[in-house]
C-alpha positions as CSV (number, residue, x, y, z in Angstrom):
1,M,-14.2,-14.5,4.7
2,S,-11.5,-11.9,4.9
3,I,-8.8,-10.1,3.3
4,I,-5.0,-10.7,3.7
5,V,-2.4,-8.0,3.7
6,F,1.2,-9.4,3.5
7,G,3.8,-6.8,3.9
8,S,5.8,-4.3,6.0
9,I,5.4,-2.8,9.6
10,N,7.2,0.3,10.3
11,I,7.3,3.1,12.9
12,D,7.2,6.4,10.9
13,L,9.5,9.3,12.3
14,V,7.9,12.4,10.6
15,A,9.3,15.9,10.4
16,T,7.4,18.8,8.9
17,T,9.2,21.7,7.0
18,S,8.5,24.5,4.9
19,R,10.2,22.9,2.0
20,L,12.1,19.8,1.3
21,P,15.9,19.9,1.7
22,I,18.2,19.4,-1.3
23,A,21.1,17.1,-1.3
24,G,23.7,18.3,1.3
25,E,21.3,20.9,2.9
26,T,20.5,21.3,6.5
27,I,17.2,23.2,7.3
28,L,15.0,23.7,10.4
29,G,11.9,21.6,10.8
30,E,8.7,22.7,12.4
31,D,7.2,19.6,14.0
32,F,8.1,16.1,14.9
33,F,5.7,13.0,15.1
34,K,6.0,9.3,15.7
35,I,3.3,7.5,13.9
36,P,2.7,3.8,13.1
37,G,3.2,2.9,9.3
38,G,4.7,0.5,6.8
39,K,2.8,0.0,3.6
40,G,1.5,-3.5,4.7
41,A,0.3,-2.3,8.1
42,N,-1.2,0.9,6.4
43,Q,-3.2,-1.0,4.1
44,A,-4.3,-3.6,6.6
45,V,-5.5,-0.6,8.8
46,A,-7.2,1.1,5.7
47,L,-9.2,-2.0,5.2
48,A,-9.9,-2.5,9.0
49,R,-11.2,1.0,9.4
50,L,-13.7,0.4,6.5
51,E,-14.8,-2.6,8.6
52,I,-13.6,-5.3,6.4
53,P,-12.2,-8.4,8.2
54,T,-8.4,-8.1,7.8
55,H,-5.4,-10.3,8.6
56,L,-1.9,-8.9,8.5
57,V,1.0,-11.1,8.0
58,G,4.5,-9.7,8.9
59,R,7.1,-9.2,11.3
60,V,8.3,-6.7,14.0
61,G,11.3,-6.3,16.1
62,A,11.3,-7.7,19.8
63,D,11.6,-3.8,20.8
64,N,9.4,-1.0,22.2
65,F,8.4,-0.2,18.6
66,G,7.3,-3.6,17.7
67,E,5.1,-3.8,20.9
68,E,3.8,-0.4,20.1
69,L,3.1,-1.2,16.5
70,V,1.1,-4.4,17.2
71,Q,-1.0,-2.7,19.8
72,K,-1.9,0.1,17.3
73,L,-2.8,-2.5,14.8
74,Q,-5.2,-4.3,17.1
75,V,-6.8,-1.1,18.3
76,A,-7.5,-0.4,14.6
77,G,-9.2,-3.7,14.4
78,V,-6.6,-5.7,12.4
79,Q,-6.2,-9.3,13.2
80,T,-2.4,-9.6,14.3
81,E,-1.9,-13.2,15.2
82,N,0.2,-13.9,12.3
83,I,2.7,-11.1,13.1
84,F,5.9,-12.6,14.0
85,I,8.1,-11.2,16.8
86,D,11.5,-11.2,15.4
87,E,14.2,-11.1,18.4
88,T,17.2,-10.9,16.1
89,V,16.6,-7.5,14.7
90,N,14.8,-4.1,15.2
91,S,11.6,-3.2,13.8
92,G,11.3,-1.4,10.7
93,V,11.6,2.4,10.6
94,A,10.8,5.1,8.1
95,M,12.1,8.5,8.3
96,I,9.8,10.9,6.5
97,T,10.0,14.6,5.7
98,V,6.8,16.6,4.7
99,D,6.6,20.1,3.4
100,Y,3.8,22.5,3.8
101,A,2.4,21.5,0.3
102,G,2.1,18.0,1.4
103,E,5.0,16.4,-0.7
104,N,7.4,14.1,1.0
105,Q,10.7,12.3,1.1
106,I,10.9,9.0,2.7
107,V,13.9,6.7,3.7
108,V,13.0,3.2,4.9
109,I,15.2,1.1,7.2
110,P,13.6,-2.5,6.7
111,G,14.6,-4.0,10.0
112,A,12.5,-7.1,10.7
113,N,10.5,-6.7,7.4
114,G,13.8,-7.5,5.5
115,R,13.8,-11.1,7.2
116,I,10.4,-12.2,6.0
117,N,11.0,-15.6,4.6
118,Q,9.4,-19.0,3.9
119,E,8.1,-19.2,7.5
120,D,5.9,-16.2,7.0
121,I,4.8,-17.7,3.6
122,Q,3.5,-20.7,5.5
123,R,1.5,-18.7,7.9
124,L,0.1,-16.8,5.0
125,S,-0.9,-20.0,3.2
126,Q,-2.9,-21.1,6.2
127,L,-5.2,-18.1,5.9
128,L,-5.7,-18.3,2.1
129,P,-8.7,-20.9,2.3
130,T,-10.9,-18.2,4.0
131,A,-9.6,-15.1,2.1
132,T,-11.0,-13.3,-0.9
133,A,-7.9,-11.1,-1.7
134,L,-4.3,-10.8,-1.0
135,L,-2.5,-7.4,-0.9
136,L,1.2,-7.1,-1.5
137,Q,3.7,-4.3,-1.7
138,L,7.4,-4.1,-2.2
139,E,8.8,-3.0,1.1
140,I,9.5,-6.6,2.1
141,P,12.1,-9.1,0.1
142,L,10.9,-9.4,-3.5
143,D,11.2,-13.4,-3.2
144,A,8.7,-13.3,-0.5
145,V,6.3,-11.2,-2.5
146,I,6.5,-13.6,-5.5
147,A,6.2,-16.6,-3.3
148,A,2.9,-15.1,-1.7
149,A,1.6,-14.2,-5.1
150,T,2.1,-17.7,-6.3
151,A,0.4,-19.2,-3.3
152,A,-2.6,-16.9,-3.7
153,K,-2.8,-17.7,-7.2
154,D,-2.7,-21.3,-6.6
155,A,-5.5,-21.0,-4.1
156,N,-7.6,-18.8,-6.6
157,I,-7.4,-15.9,-4.6
158,K,-7.2,-12.3,-6.2
159,V,-3.8,-10.7,-5.9
160,I,-3.6,-6.6,-5.7
161,L,-0.1,-5.5,-5.9
162,D,1.0,-1.9,-5.0
163,P,4.5,-1.8,-6.5
164,A,6.0,0.7,-4.2
165,P,8.5,1.7,-3.3
166,A,9.1,2.3,-7.0
167,Q,11.7,0.0,-8.7
168,E,13.1,0.0,-12.4
169,S,12.1,-3.5,-13.1
170,L,10.2,-6.5,-11.5
171,P,10.7,-9.9,-12.4
172,K,8.6,-10.9,-15.5
173,E,7.3,-14.1,-13.5
174,L,5.6,-11.7,-11.2
175,Y,3.3,-9.9,-13.5
176,P,1.1,-12.9,-14.6
177,L,0.5,-13.5,-11.0
178,V,-1.1,-10.2,-10.4
179,D,-4.8,-9.5,-10.9
180,I,-4.6,-5.7,-10.2
181,I,-1.4,-3.5,-10.2
182,T,-1.8,0.1,-8.8
183,P,1.4,2.2,-9.6
184,N,1.3,5.9,-9.1
185,E,2.8,8.1,-11.8
186,V,6.6,7.6,-10.5
187,E,6.3,4.0,-10.2
188,A,4.5,3.5,-13.6
189,G,7.4,5.5,-15.1
190,Q,10.0,3.2,-13.3
191,L,8.3,0.1,-14.5
192,T,7.6,1.0,-18.1
193,G,10.7,3.2,-18.8
194,F,9.0,6.4,-20.0
195,P,7.6,9.4,-18.2
196,V,4.0,9.2,-16.9
197,D,2.5,12.5,-16.1
198,N,-1.0,12.8,-17.9
199,Q,-3.9,10.5,-18.9
200,E,-2.4,9.7,-22.4
201,S,0.9,8.4,-20.9
202,A,-0.9,6.8,-18.1
203,I,-3.1,4.8,-20.5
204,K,0.2,3.8,-22.5
205,A,1.6,2.7,-19.3
206,A,-1.1,0.6,-18.3
207,K,-1.3,-1.2,-21.6
208,V,2.2,-2.1,-21.1
209,L,1.6,-3.5,-17.7
210,L,-1.5,-5.5,-19.4
211,E,1.0,-7.0,-22.0
212,R,3.3,-8.2,-19.4
213,G,0.4,-10.3,-17.9
214,V,-1.4,-8.3,-15.4
215,K,-5.2,-8.7,-15.7
216,C,-5.9,-4.9,-14.6
217,A,-3.7,-1.8,-14.4
218,I,-4.7,1.0,-12.4
219,V,-2.3,4.2,-12.8
220,K,-2.9,6.7,-10.1
221,L,-2.2,10.2,-11.1
222,G,-2.8,12.0,-7.8
223,A,-4.8,15.2,-8.3
224,K,-5.3,14.3,-12.0
225,G,-7.2,11.1,-11.2
226,A,-6.8,7.6,-12.2
227,I,-6.5,5.5,-15.4
228,C,-7.9,1.9,-15.0
229,A,-7.4,-0.5,-17.9
230,T,-8.2,-4.1,-18.5
231,A,-8.3,-6.3,-21.8
232,E,-12.1,-5.2,-22.2
233,E,-12.0,-1.5,-21.2
234,T,-10.2,1.6,-20.2
235,L,-11.6,4.2,-18.0
236,F,-10.8,7.5,-16.4
237,V,-11.9,8.4,-12.7
238,P,-11.4,11.8,-11.8
239,A,-9.7,12.7,-8.4
240,F,-11.8,13.9,-5.5
241,P,-10.7,17.7,-4.9
242,V,-9.5,18.2,-1.4
243,Y,-6.9,20.3,0.5
244,A,-4.0,18.2,0.8
245,V,-1.7,18.5,3.8
246,D,0.1,15.3,3.6
247,T,0.3,12.6,0.9
248,V,1.9,9.9,3.0
249,A,-0.1,6.8,3.0
250,A,-2.7,8.0,0.4
251,G,-1.5,5.3,-1.9
252,D,-2.2,2.8,0.8
253,A,-5.6,4.3,1.5
254,F,-6.4,4.0,-2.2
255,N,-5.7,0.1,-2.4
256,G,-7.6,-0.2,1.1
257,G,-10.7,1.6,-0.6
258,L,-10.3,-0.4,-3.7
259,A,-10.0,-3.8,-2.0
260,A,-12.9,-3.0,0.4
261,A,-15.2,-2.2,-2.6
262,L,-14.3,-5.6,-4.5
263,Y,-14.9,-7.3,-1.1
264,R,-18.4,-5.8,-0.9
265,G,-19.0,-6.9,-4.4
266,L,-19.0,-3.6,-6.3
267,S,-17.7,-3.2,-9.9
268,L,-14.2,-2.4,-10.7
269,H,-15.1,1.2,-11.7
270,Q,-16.7,1.7,-8.4
271,A,-13.8,0.3,-6.6
272,V,-11.5,2.8,-8.3
273,I,-13.8,5.4,-7.1
274,W,-13.8,4.0,-3.6
275,G,-9.9,4.0,-3.9
276,S,-9.7,7.6,-5.1
277,A,-12.0,8.7,-2.1
278,A,-10.1,6.9,0.5
279,G,-6.8,8.3,-1.0
280,A,-8.2,11.9,-1.0
281,L,-9.3,11.6,2.6
282,A,-6.0,10.5,3.6
283,A,-4.4,13.4,2.0
284,T,-6.2,15.8,4.1
285,K,-4.6,14.6,7.4
286,M,-1.0,14.2,8.8
287,G,0.7,10.9,9.1
288,A,0.2,7.3,7.9
289,Q,-2.2,5.3,9.9
290,T,-3.6,8.5,11.7
291,S,-4.7,9.7,8.1
292,L,-6.8,6.6,7.2
293,P,-10.6,7.3,7.3
294,D,-13.1,5.3,9.3
295,K,-16.2,3.9,7.6
296,L,-18.5,6.8,8.9
297,T,-16.2,9.4,7.5
298,F,-15.7,7.6,4.3
299,D,-19.4,6.9,3.8
300,S,-20.2,10.5,4.6
301,F,-17.7,11.8,2.2
302,L,-19.1,9.7,-0.8
303,Q,-22.8,10.6,0.4
304,E,-22.0,14.3,0.2
305,R,-20.5,13.9,-3.2
306,A,-23.5,11.8,-4.5
307,V,-21.3,8.7,-5.1
308,G,-22.9,5.4,-4.6
309,R,-21.9,3.2,-1.7
């Protein structure tokens, strides 16, 4: 059995600066990095590094970036045979600025990710009989996200949706297809229409998402922890205190840790702890896939904090 990730594959062009620029401002940067990214690819690598059998379904362009991206995924242990090489368009690119506090601004050019269509859904569907979960994000066309969630639901496969990048609304038919939704503060606020910045507002947002049809809503509050709500219970998981240098891919690491725990048969509560631990570790390193922890690092982190594995 395996987990399927269906989503974007990007090359991240990362600039570090002392502070983020305001509109119309030019500032000098410090360093530049070229790092494999894309929320789909990041989540696939997060899972593979935790030694979970993982398939990634998506697209790259027939360019040097695309070739490099697939090679990096293979090195990480991701199964890539269902990544389509699209000769009509460039690979996806994300331009990222990160300040000394670890905050970031990101502009994504979808490229091949924007061409994902029914052909990709067909490749995905062929994998579903041997899968336990499907991870989705919003860096590919929304129609494809809905079609993938529908196919997974029809196959009785758990659907985990990371509603990022943030959107003001999602089609109402998507929510009942989702078993677990994992917005951060900004995304939860966009989806619900009110500010989400503490435990109280996160619980309120989670309950709104449950009313829309999801089975479980996990609202990530960064350093303030995470709220997890189902119809039966609402629980709070504190954040792991770390020195954050870059929050890029911390959310992807969270979903990888969450899904890995569920794959291992752990409880939902324990899965949120695993997600929080993976996200915390990712925030301590620069870059997207380069920041995602391997199993030894992850297990040691939990063991040092007396958290069960």
